[in-house]
C-alpha positions, 0 to 999 in steps of 0.5 A: 153231153160232156160231164166233168165231175171233180176232176183231178190230175197229178204229176208227182206232187203237182196237181195240174188240174184239181176239183174241176167241174164242167158240162158241155152241151151240143150247139154251144162253144166253150172257151178255156183260158188261163196263163201258161201252166194253168192246166188247160192242156192237161184238162184237154188231154183228160177230156179227150182220154189221153190222160187217166184222171187221178180223181173224178170222172170225164163222161161223154153221153154217160160213158167214161172216156178214158180207155173207151173206144166207143166214147173216144170215137165221138171226139174230134181233137185238134192238138196244139202241135202236129200229131199226124204221120209225117210220111203220109200225104194229106189224102192218105191221112184222110183215108186213114181217118176214114178207116178209124172213124166210122162217121168220117165224111170224105165229102165234108173233108173235100168241102173243107179243103175247097176253103183251105186249099191244101195240096192233097198229095203233099206229105205232112212233113212238107207242110207249114205249121199253119197248113198242118193246123188246117189239115188237123182241123179238117180231119177232126171236123170231117169226123162229124164229132159230137164233141170237138176239142181244139187246143190253140187252133189258130196257131200259125194261121194267117188272118184269112185262114183264121177267119175261115176256121172261126167261121166254120167253128161257129157253123158247126156249133150252130148245126146243134150236133156238136159241142165245141171246147176251145183253148186259146190265148187269143182272148179277143177271138174267144170273146166273139166266139164263145157261149161260156168261158172258163178261166183257169188258174193253178188247175182250178176254175176261177170263173165259169159262166157266160161272158156277159155274166163274168162282165157283170161281176168284174167291173172297172170304174173311173172315180173322183173323190171330193175328199181323199179316201183312205187308200188302205181301206179302198184297196180292200175292195178294189184294184186301185190305179191313180192318175192325178186326181182320178182313181181307176178302180176294178172290182172282181165282185160287183154287186148292188152295194159297190156303188154305195160303198164308193159314195160312202168313201166320198166319191162325187163322180163314178163312171163305168169303163167297159172291160174286154175279156182280155182286161178281165183276164189280166186283172184276175191273174194279177189280183190272184 
């Protein structure tokens, strides 16, 4: 199990990640979302042991990850840009990984290439961005890692390759031997994929729970009032949009008192409007 406790990472006076907590268990998929600059990639590089934390700790199976080969060898990592040797061919990279990672499964690598169909003799420098991403994913998955960390793994992929990759991620988690952490700007993908979501902002976790739980707190309503509400008071409770006589109200903290508060303000019609993860993210980012 991955345990992150009170993690902080600074660059000069900038706190890229601050007081971050998280656990990740095998058999589950965890999504990390946030605006550019929210700290997602810094967090991932702390999880994978690339960055030394300035505070707190990152542990895998009880072992500190940073500068610990016995922990890092259990982690498969797909970066958002090429980190492979460009003068190597695909098969040379696979053989290199087999030498470095004792758990690397060459047969699994070949099975994955039956799906992605890369030319094993082509050099990395001759691969497109999407092909490099597929190869990186194949290498990391064939490690049979306990923790698979993916930073924008569908970047550069066409629709077919993207579906193939996402299906494999689900299969890997379903086997129960791997925890998966995935950062992506494609929120519709994560909504279908993830067991839990962490929404980061300014290096901190704003929301951290299952998608259904997030949606139980952040809700949007279409409301008609029988008398003009005090919009100043209304704005203290909700994000407010008005089209004609209809108000569209979004609250980040829905509870049993929310509807009674609207009725007290004179609401004669209240209808909930379903929100996607992307809409919740936009509302939360703009509201904060």
